[in-house]
N, C-alpha and C positions, 0 to 999 in steps of 0.2 A: 326065839330063834331068828326072827326077822332082824332084830338088833344086831346079832352076831354076824349075820350075812351082810348087812349094810356096813358094819365096821370093817369086815374083811375086804369088801369090795372097794370102799373108799380108801382104806389103808393101802391096798395094792395099787390103786390109781395114783395115790399120793407118792408112793415110792417110785413108781415109773416116771412120774413128772419130775420129781427131784433128781433122779438119776439122769434123765434127759437134759435137764438144765445144767447140771454139773458137767456132763459130757460136752455140751455145746460151749460152755465157758472154757473148758480145757482146750478144745479144738480151736476156738477163736484166739486164745492166748498163743498157742503153738503157731498159728498162721501169722499173727502179728510179729512174733519174734523170729520168724524164718527158721523154724525148727526143722528137724530131719523129715524127709518125705518117706512115705511108706515104701516097702520093697517093690510093690507093684508099680507105683509111680516112677521110681528110679529106673526100673527095667524098661518101662514104656518110653521114657524121655531120655534115657542115657544115649541112645543112638542119635537122636535129634540134637542133643547138646554137643555130642562129639562132632557131628557134621558142621554145626554152627561154629564151633571152636576152630575147626580146620579151615573154614572159609575166612575167619578173621585173621589167620596167620598168613 
């Protein structure tokens, strides 16, 4: 029984670590390529960007 518990524990931890690694790589790639921002970020900064664009004109 201890072997199965250890297997499940380390299997779960391994899965979480692999998922976190892949997620971090995808996020970094998106950041480098200038990918789309989240809806939350667009809403927060849309007003600031509009004001900055108005000042430039």
